[in-house]
PDB file of N, CA, C, O and CB in Angstrom:
ATOM      1  N   MET A   1     -19.509 -17.407 -40.988  1.00  0.00           N
ATOM      2  CA  MET A   1     -19.547 -18.750 -41.768  1.00  0.00           C
ATOM      3  C   MET A   1     -18.047 -18.942 -41.946  1.00  0.00           C
ATOM      4  O   MET A   1     -17.181 -18.072 -42.035  1.00  0.00           O
ATOM      5  CB  MET A   1     -20.432 -18.723 -43.293  1.00  0.00           C
ATOM      6  N   ALA A   2     -17.903 -20.507 -41.985  1.00  0.00           N
ATOM      7  CA  ALA A   2     -16.587 -20.993 -41.906  1.00  0.00           C
ATOM      8  C   ALA A   2     -15.937 -20.990 -43.374  1.00  0.00           C
ATOM      9  O   ALA A   2     -16.618 -21.377 -44.324  1.00  0.00           O
ATOM     10  CB  ALA A   2     -16.607 -22.426 -41.252  1.00  0.00           C
ATOM     11  N   SER A   3     -14.724 -20.589 -43.541  1.00  0.00           N
ATOM     12  CA  SER A   3     -13.928 -20.796 -44.702  1.00  0.00           C
ATOM     13  C   SER A   3     -14.077 -22.111 -45.590  1.00  0.00           C
ATOM     14  O   SER A   3     -14.811 -22.983 -45.127  1.00  0.00           O
ATOM     15  CB  SER A   3     -12.613 -20.716 -44.253  1.00  0.00           C
ATOM     16  N   HIS A   4     -13.584 -22.300 -46.570  1.00  0.00           N
ATOM     17  CA  HIS A   4     -13.507 -23.711 -47.348  1.00  0.00           C
ATOM     18  C   HIS A   4     -12.283 -24.601 -46.407  1.00  0.00           C
ATOM     19  O   HIS A   4     -12.427 -25.779 -46.080  1.00  0.00           O
ATOM     20  CB  HIS A   4     -12.947 -23.433 -49.265  1.00  0.00           C
ATOM     21  N   GLN A   5     -11.352 -23.949 -46.146  1.00  0.00           N
ATOM     22  CA  GLN A   5     -10.137 -24.575 -45.372  1.00  0.00           C
ATOM     23  C   GLN A   5     -10.783 -24.993 -44.078  1.00  0.00           C
ATOM     24  O   GLN A   5     -10.696 -26.177 -43.753  1.00  0.00           O
ATOM     25  CB  GLN A   5      -8.813 -23.497 -45.100  1.00  0.00           C
ATOM     26  N   GLU A   6     -11.421 -24.142 -43.311  1.00  0.00           N
ATOM     27  CA  GLU A   6     -12.031 -24.407 -41.915  1.00  0.00           C
ATOM     28  C   GLU A   6     -13.110 -25.622 -42.080  1.00  0.00           C
ATOM     29  O   GLU A   6     -13.127 -26.559 -41.281  1.00  0.00           O
ATOM     30  CB  GLU A   6     -12.808 -22.963 -41.297  1.00  0.00           C
ATOM     31  N   LYS A   7     -13.887 -25.541 -43.033  1.00  0.00           N
ATOM     32  CA  LYS A   7     -14.864 -26.619 -43.173  1.00  0.00           C
ATOM     33  C   LYS A   7     -14.134 -28.010 -43.536  1.00  0.00           C
ATOM     34  O   LYS A   7     -14.603 -29.074 -43.133  1.00  0.00           O
ATOM     35  CB  LYS A   7     -15.929 -26.212 -44.307  1.00  0.00           C
ATOM     36  N   THR A   8     -13.166 -27.959 -44.183  1.00  0.00           N
ATOM     37  CA  THR A   8     -12.405 -29.073 -44.664  1.00  0.00           C
ATOM     38  C   THR A   8     -11.772 -29.668 -43.392  1.00  0.00           C
ATOM     39  O   THR A   8     -11.800 -30.871 -43.134  1.00  0.00           O
ATOM     40  CB  THR A   8     -11.323 -28.643 -45.772  1.00  0.00           C
ATOM     41  N   GLN A   9     -11.229 -28.776 -42.660  1.00  0.00           N
ATOM     42  CA  GLN A   9     -10.565 -29.276 -41.370  1.00  0.00           C
ATOM     43  C   GLN A   9     -11.807 -29.981 -40.318  1.00  0.00           C
ATOM     44  O   GLN A   9     -11.697 -31.083 -39.781  1.00  0.00           O
ATOM     45  CB  GLN A   9      -9.739 -27.839 -40.572  1.00  0.00           C
ATOM     46  N   LEU A  10     -12.896 -29.125 -40.195  1.00  0.00           N
ATOM     47  CA  LEU A  10     -13.971 -29.614 -39.355  1.00  0.00           C
ATOM     48  C   LEU A  10     -14.382 -30.916 -39.900  1.00  0.00           C
ATOM     49  O   LEU A  10     -14.511 -31.823 -39.078  1.00  0.00           O
ATOM     50  CB  LEU A  10     -15.151 -28.645 -39.282  1.00  0.00           C
ATOM     51  N   ASP A  11     -14.612 -31.170 -41.135  1.00  0.00           N
ATOM     52  CA  ASP A  11     -14.993 -32.400 -41.741  1.00  0.00           C
ATOM     53  C   ASP A  11     -13.999 -33.412 -41.511  1.00  0.00           C
ATOM     54  O   ASP A  11     -14.520 -34.526 -41.447  1.00  0.00           O
ATOM     55  CB  ASP A  11     -15.225 -32.252 -43.147  1.00  0.00           C
ATOM     56  N   LYS A  12     -12.798 -33.420 -41.370  1.00  0.00           N
ATOM     57  CA  LYS A  12     -11.818 -34.281 -41.096  1.00  0.00           C
ATOM     58  C   LYS A  12     -11.945 -34.722 -39.810  1.00  0.00           C
ATOM     59  O   LYS A  12     -11.757 -35.904 -39.521  1.00  0.00           O
ATOM     60  CB  LYS A  12     -10.618 -33.777 -41.320  1.00  0.00           C
ATOM     61  N   ARG A  13     -12.302 -33.730 -38.857  1.00  0.00           N
ATOM     62  CA  ARG A  13     -12.341 -34.077 -37.307  1.00  0.00           C
ATOM     63  C   ARG A  13     -13.487 -34.803 -37.048  1.00  0.00           C
ATOM     64  O   ARG A  13     -13.417 -35.783 -36.306  1.00  0.00           O
ATOM     65  CB  ARG A  13     -12.347 -32.853 -36.352  1.00  0.00           C
ATOM     66  N   ALA A  14     -14.831 -34.370 -37.695  1.00  0.00           N
ATOM     67  CA  ALA A  14     -15.878 -35.237 -37.643  1.00  0.00           C
ATOM     68  C   ALA A  14     -16.077 -36.546 -37.984  1.00  0.00           C
ATOM     69  O   ALA A  14     -16.905 -37.283 -37.449  1.00  0.00           O
ATOM     70  CB  ALA A  14     -16.576 -34.808 -38.127  1.00  0.00           C
ATOM     71  N   LYS A  15     -15.077 -36.946 -39.163  1.00  0.00           N
ATOM     72  CA  LYS A  15     -15.343 -38.103 -39.741  1.00  0.00           C
ATOM     73  C   LYS A  15     -14.410 -38.998 -38.921  1.00  0.00           C
ATOM     74  O   LYS A  15     -14.415 -40.213 -39.118  1.00  0.00           O
ATOM     75  CB  LYS A  15     -15.143 -38.089 -41.280  1.00  0.00           C
ATOM     76  N   LYS A  16     -13.497 -38.359 -37.877  1.00  0.00           N
ATOM     77  CA  LYS A  16     -12.700 -39.338 -36.885  1.00  0.00           C
ATOM     78  C   LYS A  16     -13.723 -39.531 -35.547  1.00  0.00           C
ATOM     79  O   LYS A  16     -13.410 -40.145 -34.528  1.00  0.00           O
ATOM     80  CB  LYS A  16     -11.042 -38.578 -36.372  1.00  0.00           C
ATOM     81  N   GLY A  17     -14.818 -38.965 -35.755  1.00  0.00           N
ATOM     82  CA  GLY A  17     -15.641 -39.230 -34.562  1.00  0.00           C
ATOM     83  C   GLY A  17     -15.922 -38.067 -33.571  1.00  0.00           C
ATOM     84  O   GLY A  17     -16.698 -38.203 -32.625  1.00  0.00           O
ATOM     85  N   GLU A  18     -15.234 -36.886 -33.842  1.00  0.00           N
ATOM     86  CA  GLU A  18     -15.274 -35.865 -33.027  1.00  0.00           C
ATOM     87  C   GLU A  18     -16.530 -35.120 -33.168  1.00  0.00           C
ATOM     88  O   GLU A  18     -16.992 -35.095 -34.309  1.00  0.00           O
ATOM     89  CB  GLU A  18     -14.179 -35.087 -33.217  1.00  0.00           C
ATOM     90  N   THR A  19     -17.325 -34.371 -32.036  1.00  0.00           N
ATOM     91  CA  THR A  19     -18.403 -33.696 -32.474  1.00  0.00           C
ATOM     92  C   THR A  19     -17.753 -32.252 -32.718  1.00  0.00           C
ATOM     93  O   THR A  19     -16.898 -31.830 -31.939  1.00  0.00           O
ATOM     94  CB  THR A  19     -19.639 -33.774 -31.428  1.00  0.00           C
ATOM     95  N   VAL A  20     -18.149 -31.566 -33.739  1.00  0.00           N
ATOM     96  CA  VAL A  20     -17.605 -30.147 -34.250  1.00  0.00           C
ATOM     97  C   VAL A  20     -18.643 -29.218 -34.146  1.00  0.00           C
ATOM     98  O   VAL A  20     -18.327 -28.033 -34.253  1.00  0.00           O
ATOM     99  CB  VAL A  20     -17.097 -30.119 -35.750  1.00  0.00           C
ATOM    100  N   VAL A  21     -19.856 -29.514 -33.953  1.00  0.00           N
ATOM    101  CA  VAL A  21     -20.918 -28.707 -34.036  1.00  0.00           C
ATOM    102  C   VAL A  21     -22.092 -29.086 -32.741  1.00  0.00           C
ATOM    103  O   VAL A  21     -22.831 -30.069 -32.693  1.00  0.00           O
ATOM    104  CB  VAL A  21     -21.476 -28.903 -35.570  1.00  0.00           C
ATOM    105  N   PRO A  22     -21.996 -28.138 -31.906  1.00  0.00           N
ATOM    106  CA  PRO A  22     -22.923 -28.355 -30.784  1.00  0.00           C
ATOM    107  C   PRO A  22     -24.282 -28.771 -31.156  1.00  0.00           C
ATOM    108  O   PRO A  22     -24.970 -28.143 -31.960  1.00  0.00           O
ATOM    109  CB  PRO A  22     -23.035 -27.164 -30.000  1.00  0.00           C
ATOM    110  N   GLY A  23     -24.635 -29.784 -30.587  1.00  0.00           N
ATOM    111  CA  GLY A  23     -25.975 -30.536 -31.064  1.00  0.00           C
ATOM    112  C   GLY A  23     -25.942 -31.531 -32.081  1.00  0.00           C
ATOM    113  O   GLY A  23     -26.934 -32.217 -32.325  1.00  0.00           O
ATOM    114  N   GLY A  24     -24.644 -31.677 -32.816  1.00  0.00           N
ATOM    115  CA  GLY A  24     -24.447 -32.571 -33.841  1.00  0.00           C
ATOM    116  C   GLY A  24     -24.008 -33.987 -33.513  1.00  0.00           C
ATOM    117  O   GLY A  24     -23.728 -34.751 -34.437  1.00  0.00           O
ATOM    118  N   THR A  25     -23.942 -34.333 -32.391  1.00  0.00           N
ATOM    119  CA  THR A  25     -23.459 -35.562 -31.795  1.00  0.00           C
ATOM    120  C   THR A  25     -24.023 -36.678 -32.831  1.00  0.00           C
ATOM    121  O   THR A  25     -25.223 -36.724 -33.106  1.00  0.00           O
ATOM    122  CB  THR A  25     -24.008 -35.752 -30.178  1.00  0.00           C
ATOM    123  N   GLY A  26     -23.087 -37.563 -33.379  1.00  0.00           N
ATOM    124  CA  GLY A  26     -23.537 -38.729 -34.113  1.00  0.00           C
ATOM    125  C   GLY A  26     -23.291 -38.709 -35.643  1.00  0.00           C
ATOM    126  O   GLY A  26     -23.266 -39.674 -36.408  1.00  0.00           O
ATOM    127  N   GLY A  27     -23.088 -37.183 -35.963  1.00  0.00           N
ATOM    128  CA  GLY A  27     -23.117 -37.100 -37.406  1.00  0.00           C
ATOM    129  C   GLY A  27     -21.575 -37.523 -38.004  1.00  0.00           C
ATOM    130  O   GLY A  27     -20.528 -37.252 -37.416  1.00  0.00           O
ATOM    131  N   GLY A  28     -21.657 -38.155 -39.140  1.00  0.00           N
ATOM    132  CA  GLY A  28     -20.317 -38.628 -39.496  1.00  0.00           C
ATOM    133  C   GLY A  28     -19.502 -37.636 -40.499  1.00  0.00           C
ATOM    134  O   GLY A  28     -18.481 -37.981 -41.095  1.00  0.00           O
ATOM    135  N   SER A  29     -20.113 -36.334 -40.598  1.00  0.00           N
ATOM    136  CA  SER A  29     -19.618 -35.482 -41.460  1.00  0.00           C
ATOM    137  C   SER A  29     -19.917 -34.090 -40.772  1.00  0.00           C
ATOM    138  O   SER A  29     -20.890 -33.950 -40.032  1.00  0.00           O
ATOM    139  CB  SER A  29     -20.217 -35.702 -42.872  1.00  0.00           C
ATOM    140  N   PHE A  30     -18.982 -33.011 -41.068  1.00  0.00           N
ATOM    141  CA  PHE A  30     -19.415 -31.622 -40.804  1.00  0.00           C
ATOM    142  C   PHE A  30     -20.905 -31.279 -41.089  1.00  0.00           C
ATOM    143  O   PHE A  30     -21.729 -30.941 -40.239  1.00  0.00           O
ATOM    144  CB  PHE A  30     -18.572 -30.718 -41.618  1.00  0.00           C
ATOM    145  N   GLU A  31     -21.112 -31.419 -42.400  1.00  0.00           N
ATOM    146  CA  GLU A  31     -22.441 -31.134 -42.933  1.00  0.00           C
ATOM    147  C   GLU A  31     -23.665 -32.022 -42.194  1.00  0.00           C
ATOM    148  O   GLU A  31     -24.735 -31.511 -41.865  1.00  0.00           O
ATOM    149  CB  GLU A  31     -22.380 -31.444 -44.525  1.00  0.00           C
ATOM    150  N   ALA A  32     -23.368 -33.260 -42.016  1.00  0.00           N
ATOM    151  CA  ALA A  32     -24.207 -33.980 -41.257  1.00  0.00           C
ATOM    152  C   ALA A  32     -24.689 -33.558 -39.802  1.00  0.00           C
ATOM    153  O   ALA A  32     -25.838 -33.613 -39.362  1.00  0.00           O
ATOM    154  CB  ALA A  32     -23.625 -35.115 -41.203  1.00  0.00           C
ATOM    155  N   GLN A  33     -23.543 -33.124 -39.167  1.00  0.00           N
ATOM    156  CA  GLN A  33     -23.581 -32.377 -37.739  1.00  0.00           C
ATOM    157  C   GLN A  33     -24.402 -31.346 -38.024  1.00  0.00           C
ATOM    158  O   GLN A  33     -25.446 -31.226 -37.383  1.00  0.00           O
ATOM    159  CB  GLN A  33     -22.177 -31.820 -37.109  1.00  0.00           C
ATOM    160  N   GLN A  34     -24.116 -30.582 -38.872  1.00  0.00           N
ATOM    161  CA  GLN A  34     -25.002 -29.151 -38.947  1.00  0.00           C
ATOM    162  C   GLN A  34     -26.322 -29.525 -39.041  1.00  0.00           C
ATOM    163  O   GLN A  34     -27.129 -28.982 -38.286  1.00  0.00           O
ATOM    164  CB  GLN A  34     -24.697 -28.147 -40.233  1.00  0.00           C
ATOM    165  N   HIS A  35     -26.775 -30.550 -40.018  1.00  0.00           N
ATOM    166  CA  HIS A  35     -28.232 -30.980 -40.183  1.00  0.00           C
ATOM    167  C   HIS A  35     -28.750 -31.382 -38.922  1.00  0.00           C
ATOM    168  O   HIS A  35     -29.800 -30.884 -38.517  1.00  0.00           O
ATOM    169  CB  HIS A  35     -28.424 -32.127 -41.169  1.00  0.00           C
ATOM    170  N   LEU A  36     -28.111 -32.255 -38.238  1.00  0.00           N
ATOM    171  CA  LEU A  36     -28.639 -32.697 -36.911  1.00  0.00           C
ATOM    172  C   LEU A  36     -28.913 -31.640 -35.817  1.00  0.00           C
ATOM    173  O   LEU A  36     -29.920 -31.628 -35.109  1.00  0.00           O
ATOM    174  CB  LEU A  36     -27.692 -33.644 -36.353  1.00  0.00           C
ATOM    175  N   ALA A  37     -27.956 -30.806 -35.767  1.00  0.00           N
ATOM    176  CA  ALA A  37     -28.094 -29.587 -34.843  1.00  0.00           C
ATOM    177  C   ALA A  37     -29.356 -28.699 -35.246  1.00  0.00           C
ATOM    178  O   ALA A  37     -30.160 -28.298 -34.405  1.00  0.00           O
ATOM    179  CB  ALA A  37     -26.727 -28.662 -34.925  1.00  0.00           C
ATOM    180  N   GLU A  38     -29.444 -28.464 -36.439  1.00  0.00           N
ATOM    181  CA  GLU A  38     -30.648 -27.750 -36.933  1.00  0.00           C
ATOM    182  C   GLU A  38     -31.916 -28.386 -36.699  1.00  0.00           C
ATOM    183  O   GLU A  38     -32.911 -27.773 -36.312  1.00  0.00           O
ATOM    184  CB  GLU A  38     -30.561 -27.531 -38.315  1.00  0.00           C
ATOM    185  N   GLY A  39     -31.870 -29.740 -36.957  1.00  0.00           N
ATOM    186  CA  GLY A  39     -33.177 -30.573 -36.624  1.00  0.00           C
ATOM    187  C   GLY A  39     -33.479 -30.834 -35.115  1.00  0.00           C
ATOM    188  O   GLY A  39     -34.609 -31.195 -34.784  1.00  0.00           O
ATOM    189  N   ALA A  40     -32.439 -30.650 -34.152  1.00  0.00           N
ATOM    190  CA  ALA A  40     -32.718 -30.564 -32.785  1.00  0.00           C
ATOM    191  C   ALA A  40     -33.310 -29.334 -32.408  1.00  0.00           C
ATOM    192  O   ALA A  40     -34.227 -29.359 -31.587  1.00  0.00           O
ATOM    193  CB  ALA A  40     -31.596 -30.771 -32.043  1.00  0.00           C
ATOM    194  N   GLU A  41     -32.855 -28.081 -32.968  1.00  0.00           N
ATOM    195  CA  GLU A  41     -33.481 -26.842 -32.479  1.00  0.00           C
ATOM    196  C   GLU A  41     -34.805 -26.809 -33.135  1.00  0.00           C
ATOM    197  O   GLU A  41     -35.633 -26.218 -32.442  1.00  0.00           O
ATOM    198  CB  GLU A  41     -32.637 -25.540 -32.791  1.00  0.00           C
ATOM    199  N   ASP A  42     -35.266 -27.263 -34.265  1.00  0.00           N
ATOM    200  CA  ASP A  42     -36.474 -27.313 -34.744  1.00  0.00           C
ATOM    201  C   ASP A  42     -37.436 -28.031 -33.829  1.00  0.00           C
ATOM    202  O   ASP A  42     -38.555 -27.589 -33.567  1.00  0.00           O
ATOM    203  CB  ASP A  42     -36.412 -27.866 -35.988  1.00  0.00           C
ATOM    204  N   GLY A  43     -36.949 -29.153 -33.359  1.00  0.00           N
ATOM    205  CA  GLY A  43     -37.735 -29.955 -32.274  1.00  0.00           C
ATOM    206  C   GLY A  43     -37.818 -29.288 -31.119  1.00  0.00           C
ATOM    207  O   GLY A  43     -38.932 -29.262 -30.595  1.00  0.00           O
ATOM    208  N   ILE A  44     -36.860 -28.695 -30.535  1.00  0.00           N
ATOM    209  CA  ILE A  44     -36.966 -27.930 -29.281  1.00  0.00           C
ATOM    210  C   ILE A  44     -38.073 -26.787 -29.274  1.00  0.00           C
ATOM    211  O   ILE A  44     -38.857 -26.596 -28.345  1.00  0.00           O
ATOM    212  CB  ILE A  44     -35.596 -27.305 -28.995  1.00  0.00           C
ATOM    213  N   ARG A  45     -38.021 -26.147 -30.309  1.00  0.00           N
ATOM    214  CA  ARG A  45     -38.957 -25.021 -30.691  1.00  0.00           C
ATOM    215  C   ARG A  45     -40.419 -25.571 -30.636  1.00  0.00           C
ATOM    216  O   ARG A  45     -41.296 -25.093 -29.917  1.00  0.00           O
ATOM    217  CB  ARG A  45     -38.611 -24.441 -32.198  1.00  0.00           C
ATOM    218  N   ALA A  46     -40.590 -26.710 -31.545  1.00  0.00           N
ATOM    219  CA  ALA A  46     -42.037 -27.139 -31.657  1.00  0.00           C
ATOM    220  C   ALA A  46     -42.315 -27.795 -30.223  1.00  0.00           C
ATOM    221  O   ALA A  46     -43.493 -27.722 -29.872  1.00  0.00           O
ATOM    222  CB  ALA A  46     -42.309 -28.254 -32.980  1.00  0.00           C
ATOM    223  N   ARG A  47     -41.484 -28.390 -29.382  1.00  0.00           N
ATOM    224  CA  ARG A  47     -41.883 -28.893 -28.081  1.00  0.00           C
ATOM    225  C   ARG A  47     -42.342 -27.731 -27.197  1.00  0.00           C
ATOM    226  O   ARG A  47     -43.322 -27.809 -26.456  1.00  0.00           O
ATOM    227  CB  ARG A  47     -40.722 -29.665 -27.414  1.00  0.00           C
ATOM    228  N   LYS A  48     -41.579 -26.664 -27.323  1.00  0.00           N
ATOM    229  CA  LYS A  48     -41.876 -25.390 -26.588  1.00  0.00           C
ATOM    230  C   LYS A  48     -43.077 -25.069 -26.853  1.00  0.00           C
ATOM    231  O   LYS A  48     -43.858 -24.960 -25.908  1.00  0.00           O
ATOM    232  CB  LYS A  48     -41.061 -24.281 -26.864  1.00  0.00           C
ATOM    233  N   LYS A  49     -43.442 -24.883 -27.929  1.00  0.00           N
ATOM    234  CA  LYS A  49     -44.615 -24.181 -28.433  1.00  0.00           C
ATOM    235  C   LYS A  49     -45.907 -25.162 -28.182  1.00  0.00           C
ATOM    236  O   LYS A  49     -47.000 -24.658 -27.922  1.00  0.00           O
ATOM    237  CB  LYS A  49     -44.397 -23.803 -30.054  1.00  0.00           C
ATOM    238  N   GLN A  50     -45.753 -26.459 -28.262  1.00  0.00           N
ATOM    239  CA  GLN A  50     -46.759 -27.414 -27.653  1.00  0.00           C
ATOM    240  C   GLN A  50     -47.130 -27.145 -26.346  1.00  0.00           C
ATOM    241  O   GLN A  50     -48.296 -26.880 -26.054  1.00  0.00           O
ATOM    242  CB  GLN A  50     -46.309 -28.737 -27.650  1.00  0.00           C
ATOM    243  N   LEU A  51     -46.006 -27.202 -25.332  1.00  0.00           N
ATOM    244  CA  LEU A  51     -46.222 -27.302 -23.950  1.00  0.00           C
ATOM    245  C   LEU A  51     -46.415 -25.681 -23.333  1.00  0.00           C
ATOM    246  O   LEU A  51     -46.862 -25.455 -22.208  1.00  0.00           O
ATOM    247  CB  LEU A  51     -44.898 -28.158 -23.283  1.00  0.00           C
ATOM    248  N   GLY A  52     -46.064 -24.814 -24.125  1.00  0.00           N
ATOM    249  CA  GLY A  52     -46.095 -23.246 -23.574  1.00  0.00           C
ATOM    250  C   GLY A  52     -44.690 -23.080 -22.900  1.00  0.00           C
ATOM    251  O   GLY A  52     -43.903 -24.012 -22.738  1.00  0.00           O
ATOM    252  N   THR A  53     -44.488 -21.900 -22.561  1.00  0.00           N
ATOM    253  CA  THR A  53     -43.186 -21.550 -21.852  1.00  0.00           C
ATOM    254  C   THR A  53     -43.296 -22.174 -20.492  1.00  0.00           C
ATOM    255  O   THR A  53     -42.306 -22.856 -20.231  1.00  0.00           O
ATOM    256  CB  THR A  53     -42.923 -19.936 -21.733  1.00  0.00           C
ATOM    257  N   LYS A  54     -44.127 -22.146 -19.629  1.00  0.00           N
ATOM    258  CA  LYS A  54     -44.028 -22.657 -18.251  1.00  0.00           C
ATOM    259  C   LYS A  54     -43.949 -24.124 -18.433  1.00  0.00           C
ATOM    260  O   LYS A  54     -43.006 -24.682 -17.871  1.00  0.00           O
ATOM    261  CB  LYS A  54     -45.247 -22.229 -17.310  1.00  0.00           C
ATOM    262  N   GLY A  55     -44.734 -24.810 -19.087  1.00  0.00           N
ATOM    263  CA  GLY A  55     -44.795 -26.321 -19.167  1.00  0.00           C
ATOM    264  C   GLY A  55     -43.331 -26.771 -19.684  1.00  0.00           C
ATOM    265  O   GLY A  55     -42.790 -27.772 -19.214  1.00  0.00           O
ATOM    266  N   TYR A  56     -42.745 -26.003 -20.642  1.00  0.00           N
ATOM    267  CA  TYR A  56     -41.539 -26.388 -21.155  1.00  0.00           C
ATOM    268  C   TYR A  56     -40.490 -26.197 -19.887  1.00  0.00           C
ATOM    269  O   TYR A  56     -39.579 -27.013 -19.746  1.00  0.00           O
ATOM    270  CB  TYR A  56     -41.194 -25.505 -22.502  1.00  0.00           C
ATOM    271  N   GLN A  57     -40.630 -25.237 -19.092  1.00  0.00           N
ATOM    272  CA  GLN A  57     -39.748 -25.053 -18.125  1.00  0.00           C
ATOM    273  C   GLN A  57     -39.775 -25.987 -16.895  1.00  0.00           C
ATOM    274  O   GLN A  57     -38.795 -26.209 -16.185  1.00  0.00           O
ATOM    275  CB  GLN A  57     -39.890 -23.796 -17.764  1.00  0.00           C
ATOM    276  N   LYS A  58     -40.838 -26.437 -16.746  1.00  0.00           N
ATOM    277  CA  LYS A  58     -41.123 -27.470 -15.953  1.00  0.00           C
ATOM    278  C   LYS A  58     -40.584 -28.883 -16.320  1.00  0.00           C
ATOM    279  O   LYS A  58     -40.156 -29.674 -15.479  1.00  0.00           O
ATOM    280  CB  LYS A  58     -42.450 -27.481 -15.864  1.00  0.00           C
ATOM    281  N   MET A  59     -40.641 -29.102 -17.542  1.00  0.00           N
ATOM    282  CA  MET A  59     -40.221 -30.286 -18.042  1.00  0.00           C
ATOM    283  C   MET A  59     -38.558 -30.405 -17.737  1.00  0.00           C
ATOM    284  O   MET A  59     -37.983 -31.466 -17.495  1.00  0.00           O
ATOM    285  CB  MET A  59     -40.637 -30.334 -19.610  1.00  0.00           C
ATOM    286  N   GLY A  60     -37.971 -29.178 -17.798  1.00  0.00           N
ATOM    287  CA  GLY A  60     -36.591 -29.213 -17.673  1.00  0.00           C
ATOM    288  C   GLY A  60     -36.025 -29.280 -16.272  1.00  0.00           C
ATOM    289  O   GLY A  60     -34.817 -29.228 -16.041  1.00  0.00           O
ATOM    290  N   ARG A  61     -36.985 -29.402 -15.331  1.00  0.00           N
ATOM    291  CA  ARG A  61     -36.543 -29.555 -13.948  1.00  0.00           C
ATOM    292  C   ARG A  61     -36.463 -30.895 -13.416  1.00  0.00           C
ATOM    293  O   ARG A  61     -36.096 -31.077 -12.256  1.00  0.00           O
ATOM    294  CB  ARG A  61     -37.367 -28.844 -13.112  1.00  0.00           C
TER     295      ARG A  61
END
């Protein structure tokens, strides 16, 4: 987990438009990017469950 100082620095960078969390593109703050990344992971897991592993692998080709 990032320290308070690290979070503050990441938040400043995020507010300047930089993506500081993988999968958090478009978030205007460090916290927003974290939530976007978590939501993306949940969506990926749900889609994989719907399609099954083989269907999900085919979709990626």
